[in-house]
C-alpha positions in Angstrom: 9.5 10.9 -20.0 13.0 9.8 -19.1 13.0 8.0 -15.7 16.1 7.8 -13.6 16.0 5.2 -10.9 17.8 6.1 -7.7 18.1 3.0 -5.4 17.2 3.7 -1.8 19.6 2.6 1.0 21.9 1.2 -1.6 25.1 1.2 0.4 23.3 -0.1 3.5 21.8 -3.0 1.4 25.1 -4.0 0.0 26.7 -4.0 3.5 23.8 -6.2 4.7 23.9 -8.6 1.9 27.7 -8.6 1.5 27.6 -10.2 -2.0 30.7 -12.1 -2.8 32.2 -13.2 -6.2 30.5 -16.3 -7.5 27.4 -16.1 -5.3 23.8 -16.6 -6.4 21.6 -13.6 -5.4 17.8 -13.2 -5.9 16.4 -9.7 -6.4 12.7 -10.2 -5.7 11.6 -6.7 -6.9 13.9 -6.0 -9.9 12.2 -2.7 -10.7 14.5 -0.1 -12.2 17.6 -2.3 -11.6 19.5 0.1 -9.3 20.2 -2.4 -6.5 20.7 -5.2 -9.1 23.5 -3.4 -10.8 25.4 -3.0 -7.6 24.9 -6.6 -6.7 25.9 -7.8 -10.1 29.2 -5.8 -9.9 30.0 -7.5 -6.6 29.3 -11.1 -7.6 31.1 -10.8 -11.0 31.4 -13.1 -13.9 31.1 -16.3 -11.7 28.0 -15.1 -10.0 24.3 -15.4 -10.8 21.8 -12.6 -10.4 18.1 -13.7 -10.6 15.6 -10.9 -10.9 11.9 -11.3 -10.3 9.1 -8.7 -11.1 5.5 -8.8 -12.3 5.9 -5.4 -14.0 6.7 -5.8 -17.7 8.7 -2.6 -17.7 11.0 -4.1 -15.1 11.8 -6.9 -17.5 12.9 -4.5 -20.2 15.2 -2.7 -17.7 16.6 -6.0 -16.5 17.4 -7.0 -20.1 19.4 -3.8 -20.5 21.3 -4.5 -17.3 22.0 -8.1 -18.4 23.9 -6.8 -21.4 26.1 -4.5 -19.3 27.2 -6.7 -16.4 29.5 -9.8 -16.4 27.4 -11.8 -14.0 25.1 -14.5 -15.3 21.5 -13.1 -15.2 18.1 -14.6 -15.3 14.7 -12.8 -15.2 11.4 -14.3 -14.0 8.3 -12.5 -15.1 6.1 -13.1 -12.2 5.0 -11.9 -8.8 7.7 -12.5 -6.2 5.6 -15.2 -4.6 5.3 -17.2 -7.9 8.9 -16.5 -8.7 10.3 -17.7 -5.3 8.0 -20.7 -5.5 9.4 -21.6 -8.9 13.0 -21.2 -7.6 12.1 -23.4 -4.6 10.7 -26.1 -6.9 13.9 -26.0 -9.0 16.0 -26.5 -5.9 17.8 -23.2 -6.1 19.9 -22.3 -3.0 20.6 -18.6 -2.9 23.3 -16.9 -1.0 21.3 -13.7 -0.7 17.7 -12.6 -1.3 16.3 -9.1 -1.0 13.2 -7.1 -1.5 12.6 -3.4 -2.3 8.9 -3.2 -1.5 6.1 -0.9 -2.6 5.8 0.9 -5.9 9.0 1.7 -7.7 10.0 5.2 -8.9 9.5 4.1 -12.5 5.9 3.2 -11.7 5.2 6.4 -9.9 6.9 8.6 -12.4 5.1 7.0 -15.4 2.0 9.3 -15.2 -0.1 7.0 -17.4 0.2 4.2 -14.8 -2.0 6.1 -12.4 0.0 5.6 -9.3 0.5 9.2 -8.4 -1.9 11.8 -7.1 0.1 14.6 -8.7 -0.6 13.8 -12.3 -4.0 13.5 -14.0 -4.2 10.0 -15.4 -6.6 7.0 -15.7 -7.0 5.2 -12.4 -5.0 2.0 -12.8 -2.2 1.3 -10.2 -1.6 -2.3 -11.5 2.0 -3.5 -11.2 1.1 -6.3 -13.5 -0.8 -4.6 -16.3 -2.2 -8.1 -17.5 -4.2 -8.5 -14.3 -7.9 -7.7 -14.3 -8.3 -5.8 -11.1 -7.4 -2.0 -11.3 -7.9 1.0 -9.2 -10.9 2.2 -11.3 -12.7 -1.0 -10.4 -11.9 -0.7 -6.7 -13.0 2.9 -6.5 -16.2 2.4 -8.5 -17.3 -1.2 -7.8 -16.4 -2.0 -4.2 -18.9 -1.4 -1.4 -18.6 1.7 0.7 -17.9 -0.3 3.8 -15.1 -2.2 2.1 -13.6 1.0 0.8 -13.6 2.4 4.4 -11.9 -0.7 5.6 -9.1 -0.6 3.2 -8.5 3.1 3.7 -8.3 2.5 7.4 -6.3 -0.8 7.4 -4.0 -0.2 4.4 -3.7 3.6 4.5 -4.2 4.3 8.2 -6.5 7.1 7.0 -8.2 9.0 9.9 -11.2 10.0 7.6 -11.6 6.6 6.0 -15.5 6.6 6.5 -16.0 10.1 5.3 -13.9 9.6 2.2 -15.6 6.2 1.4 -19.0 7.8 1.8 -18.1 10.7 -0.6 -16.9 8.3 -3.2 -20.0 6.3 -2.9 -22.1 9.5 -3.3 -20.2 10.8 -6.4 -20.3 7.5 -8.3 -24.0 7.4 -8.2 -24.1 10.1 -10.7 -20.8 9.5 -12.6 -17.8 7.1 -12.4 -14.6 8.3 -11.0 -12.2 7.5 -13.8 -9.0 9.6 -13.2 -6.5 10.3 -10.5 -7.3 13.9 -10.1 -11.0 13.3 -10.0 -10.4 11.0 -7.0 -8.1 13.5 -5.4 -10.9 16.1 -5.7 -13.4 13.8 -3.9 -10.9 12.9 -1.1 -10.0 16.6 -0.6 -13.7 17.5 -0.4 -14.5 14.8 2.1 -12.0 15.8 4.8 -12.1 18.8 7.2 -10.4 22.0 5.9 -7.6 21.9 8.5 -6.6 18.4 7.5 -6.2 19.5 3.9 -3.2 21.6 4.9 -1.6 19.1 7.3 1.7 17.4 6.6 1.7 15.5 3.4 -0.8 15.4 0.5 -4.4 14.7 1.6 -4.8 11.8 -0.9 -1.5 10.1 0.0 -2.9 7.6 2.4 -5.9 6.7 0.2 -3.8 6.2 -2.9 -1.5 3.9 -0.9 -4.5 1.9 0.4 -5.9 1.4 -3.1 -2.6 0.5 -4.6 -2.0 -2.1 -1.8 -5.5 -3.6 -2.4 -5.1 -3.6 -6.2 -1.8 -5.5 -6.1 -2.5 -7.6 -2.9 0.9 -6.3 -1.6 0.5 -7.4 2.0 -0.8 -10.9 1.1 2.0 -11.2 -1.4 4.6 -10.3 1.3 3.2 -12.6 3.9 3.5 -15.5 1.4 6.9 -14.5 0.0 8.9 -14.2 3.2 8.8 -17.9 4.1 9.6 -18.8 0.5 12.6 -16.5 0.5 13.8 -18.0 3.8 13.3 -21.5 2.4 15.5 -21.0 -0.7 18.2 -19.2 1.3 21.3 -21.4 1.9 22.8 -21.7 5.5 24.8 -18.6 6.0 22.8 -16.7 3.4 21.6 -13.1 4.0 18.0 -11.8 3.6 17.2 -8.0 3.5 14.0 -6.1 2.9 13.5 -2.4 2.3 10.0 -1.1 3.2 8.3 2.2 3.0 5.4 2.1 5.5 4.7 0.5 8.8 2.4 -2.2 7.4 5.2 -3.8 5.4 7.9 -3.1 8.0 5.9 -4.7 10.8 5.5 -8.0 8.8 9.2 -8.1 8.0 10.2 -7.3 11.6 7.8 -10.0 13.0 9.0 -12.6 10.5 12.6 -12.1 11.2 12.1 -11.8 15.0 10.4 -15.2 15.0 13.3 -16.8 13.3 15.8 -15.3 15.5 14.0 -16.4 18.7 15.0 -19.7 20.4 13.2 -21.5 23.1 9.5 -20.7 23.4 8.9 -22.6 26.6 7.2 -20.9 29.6 10.0 -19.2 31.8 8.9 -21.2 34.8 10.0 -24.6 33.2 13.3 -25.8 34.6 14.4 -27.2 31.3 13.6 -26.6 27.6 11.1 -29.1 26.2 10.3 -27.4 22.8 13.8 -27.9 21.4 13.6 -24.9 19.3 16.8 -23.2 18.2 17.3 -19.8 16.6 17.3 -20.0 12.8 18.5 -16.4 12.2 21.0 -13.9 13.4 19.9 -10.3 13.3 22.9 -8.0 12.9 20.7 -5.1 14.0 17.7 -5.3 16.2 16.4 -2.0 15.0 15.7 -0.9 11.4 18.3 0.9 9.3 17.2 4.3 8.0 18.7 6.6 5.3 21.4 9.1 6.4 21.2 12.9 6.1 23.1 12.9 2.9 20.7 10.5 1.1 17.7 12.4 2.4 19.0 15.6 1.0 19.7 14.1 -2.5 16.7 11.8 -2.6 13.7 13.0 -0.7 11.8 9.9 -1.6 14.0 7.9 0.7 12.4 9.6 3.7 10.1 6.8 4.6 12.4 4.0 3.8 13.7 1.5 6.4 15.6 -1.8 6.0 15.8 -5.0 8.0 18.1 -7.9 7.5 19.1 -11.3 8.8 21.6 -14.1 8.3 20.4 -17.7 8.2 22.3 -19.7 10.7 24.3 -22.8 9.8 22.3 -25.9 10.4 19.0 -24.2 9.7 16.7 -26.0 7.4 
């Protein structure tokens, strides 16, 4: 299968990052390389583009990109937490850092990876195919209560308990090994009207399992402070997310750095001495425009937040 990567919010990301010739930019989620190519074109031969990704396929894509651009390139095969920690320990100061969170198009469209509920494939969903935990283990080995919790917390699934109970019942007689087997169990566990509501009935459960397999929220919580730490004063940070769980974390992280004094309002003078570390060019998230939504329906749930690190910030 030929997989074409269409970067989401590409123009908006470039506007937020404003990459300049000669700068150092870190792409924390190299993926298919769509955003990376646009950044590399802006920073030019004097610039350095560092890509990070735990998916081996992303490394292959990045190597292709490296041969086609004039910028100096480097790829770190690791989770973005480990990659950013490595850059911090090396003393790298980046002019821009960005994330394109969630599963990439190349992962979803590679049916054998088991990310999609529209193809019949082995239950996998690992971004790093060398890690031990996969979706088949989550579905077949985790306790019913734990499954219900991740369906509710990571998928915001209304019928989390019913679906977890149905999975637990089926696996007493046979393992659930494939994506469409899981879809069948999910569909059978929810009321008939809900099967025909907006969106695929398995969408939220698949999202929850994928997040659990790859520890996506834990990774994001650990990565954002590291990204901010390696960002040079005046540097820009941006993150594109695809669901409220990711977006809320990015929003809260940036808002905390943009806030100044935290003293009670009834104090006559500030005693905390806290100054803002970030400037937020937009208080609200940036969403795709009508033209992008028409040409790339997968962009529908995307939103981006960005910030600039103020001069004098540590």
